[in-house]
C-alpha positions in Angstrom: -51.9 -66.0 -11.0 -51.4 -62.2 -11.1 -53.0 -60.2 -13.5 -51.9 -57.1 -15.5 -54.5 -54.3 -14.9 -54.7 -50.9 -17.0 -56.5 -47.9 -15.4 -57.7 -45.3 -17.6 -58.2 -42.3 -15.1 -60.5 -39.8 -16.6 -60.4 -37.5 -13.8 -59.0 -33.8 -14.5 -57.9 -33.8 -10.9 -54.8 -35.9 -9.9 -55.6 -35.6 -6.3 -59.5 -35.5 -6.7 -62.3 -38.0 -5.4 -61.9 -40.2 -8.4 -58.2 -40.5 -8.1 -58.8 -41.4 -4.5 -60.7 -44.4 -5.6 -58.1 -45.3 -8.0 -55.5 -45.2 -5.3 -57.6 -47.5 -3.1 -58.3 -49.9 -5.9 -54.4 -50.0 -7.0 -53.4 -50.7 -3.3 -55.9 -53.5 -3.0 -55.1 -54.9 -6.7 -51.3 -54.8 -5.9 -51.9 -56.6 -2.4 -53.2 -59.5 -4.4 -50.0 -59.6 -6.6 -51.4 -57.9 -9.6 -49.5 -55.4 -11.8 -51.2 -52.0 -12.2 -50.5 -49.3 -14.9 -52.3 -46.2 -14.5 -52.8 -43.6 -17.3 -53.9 -40.2 -16.0 -55.7 -39.0 -19.2 -56.0 -35.5 -18.0 -52.3 -34.9 -18.6 -51.9 -36.7 -21.8 -52.3 -35.3 -25.3 -55.3 -37.4 -26.8 -57.3 -36.3 -29.7 -60.8 -37.3 -30.5 -61.6 -40.0 -33.0 -61.8 -38.9 -36.6 -64.0 -41.7 -37.5 -61.9 -42.5 -40.6 -61.8 -46.3 -40.1 -58.2 -46.1 -40.9 -57.0 -48.0 -37.9 -54.9 -51.2 -38.2 -54.8 -53.4 -35.1 -51.5 -55.2 -36.3 -49.6 -52.1 -36.0 -47.8 -51.0 -33.0 -49.5 -47.6 -33.2 -52.8 -48.7 -34.7 -54.3 -45.3 -35.2 -53.6 -42.9 -38.1 -53.3 -40.2 -35.3 -50.0 -40.1 -33.5 -50.6 -38.8 -30.0 -50.4 -40.2 -26.5 -52.8 -43.1 -27.2 -49.6 -44.6 -28.4 -48.6 -45.1 -24.9 -52.0 -46.7 -24.1 -52.4 -49.2 -26.8 -49.4 -51.5 -26.0 -50.7 -51.7 -22.4 -54.4 -52.5 -23.4 -53.2 -55.1 -26.0 -51.3 -56.9 -23.0 -53.5 -56.4 -20.2 -56.1 -58.7 -18.5 -58.4 -56.1 -16.9 -59.3 -52.6 -17.9 -60.6 -50.2 -15.3 -62.6 -47.1 -16.3 -62.3 -44.4 -13.8 -64.0 -40.9 -14.0 -66.1 -38.5 -12.2 -69.7 -38.2 -13.3 -70.3 -35.5 -15.7 -73.7 -34.9 -17.0 -74.8 -38.5 -16.2 -71.8 -39.8 -18.1 -68.0 -40.5 -18.0 -65.7 -37.5 -18.6 -64.7 -36.3 -22.0 -61.3 -37.3 -21.2 -62.4 -41.0 -20.6 -64.7 -41.1 -23.6 -62.2 -39.8 -25.9 -59.7 -42.5 -24.9 -62.4 -45.3 -25.1 -63.6 -44.1 -28.6 -60.0 -44.2 -29.7 -59.6 -47.9 -28.5 -61.6 -48.6 -31.5 -58.6 -48.7 -33.6 -57.5 -52.1 -32.0 -60.9 -53.4 -33.4 -60.0 -52.4 -37.0 -57.9 -53.9 -39.6 -56.1 -57.3 -39.6 -57.7 -58.5 -36.3 -60.0 -57.5 -33.5 -57.4 -57.1 -30.5 -59.9 -55.5 -28.2 -63.0 -57.5 -28.2 -63.1 -60.7 -26.1 -59.6 -62.1 -25.4 -60.7 -63.0 -21.8 -60.6 -59.5 -20.7 -62.5 -58.0 -17.8 -63.3 -54.5 -16.6 -64.3 -52.6 -13.6 -65.8 -49.1 -13.1 -64.8 -46.5 -10.6 -66.8 -43.2 -10.2 -67.2 -40.3 -7.9 -69.9 -37.7 -8.2 -71.5 -34.9 -6.5 -75.0 -36.4 -6.9 -76.2 -40.0 -7.2 -77.5 -40.3 -10.8 -75.2 -43.3 -12.1 -78.1 -45.1 -14.1 -77.6 -43.6 -17.5 -73.5 -44.4 -17.3 -74.2 -47.9 -15.9 -76.4 -48.4 -19.0 -73.6 -47.3 -21.4 -71.0 -49.3 -19.4 -73.2 -52.3 -19.6 -73.5 -52.0 -23.3 -69.9 -51.2 -23.9 -68.9 -54.5 -22.0 -71.6 -56.6 -23.9 -70.2 -55.3 -27.1 -66.5 -55.9 -26.3 -67.3 -59.3 -24.6 -65.5 -58.5 -21.4 -66.5 -59.7 -17.9 -68.0 -57.3 -15.7 -66.0 -57.4 -12.3 -68.2 -54.7 -10.9 -68.0 -51.1 -10.0 -67.9 -48.7 -7.1 -70.0 -45.6 -7.5 -69.4 -42.8 -4.8 -72.0 -40.1 -4.7 -72.1 -37.2 -2.4 -68.5 -36.0 -3.4 -68.5 -32.5 -4.7 -65.5 -31.0 -3.2 -61.9 -32.5 -3.4 -61.4 -34.6 -0.3 -65.2 -35.4 0.4 -64.5 -39.1 -0.2 -62.1 -39.2 2.6 -63.3 -41.7 5.1 -66.2 -43.2 3.1 -66.8 -46.7 2.7 -66.6 -46.5 -1.1 -62.7 -46.2 -0.7 -62.8 -49.6 1.2 -65.1 -51.1 -1.5 -62.6 -49.9 -4.1 -59.7 -51.6 -2.2 -61.6 -54.9 -2.0 -62.6 -54.7 -5.7 -58.9 -54.4 -6.6 -57.9 -57.1 -3.9 -60.5 -59.5 -5.5 -58.7 -59.7 -8.8 -56.6 -62.8 -9.0 
């Protein structure tokens, strides 16, 4: 049975190393008959969470802020798998991705928790100049535990400082296989 996959691409570069991982993952996922929707967060107008606790999960646009998150909420509500993709910035996900993840909280507020559980799963794709992924993996593991999402795995590609450094590296094949494994 095919799955609906949402990718939140937190890279600021449409043709960067993280985007290359996303492309390989997408090709693998689609080869297994899945539907993939990617949101390139760097090109979207998404504001930071206000911490107002004013969200209402039952509304089409659950957050009090009206911005491009309104495109993401329906896709996340209906998906089976959420892929978080990001370059590694200061031992964590990019600000673009962290902002979107923070704003997903609106789906946990109000009339019913539409984010937590519901049989969802997640994968993590990251590229970095270095190899210090320990802190971001700790955050990711805690996030998945809180949300009660299954961890499908991750591809962590270190040693990629310049655009195109990832070309020909085994992590691209790993991202393809991770996508293909989703059924």
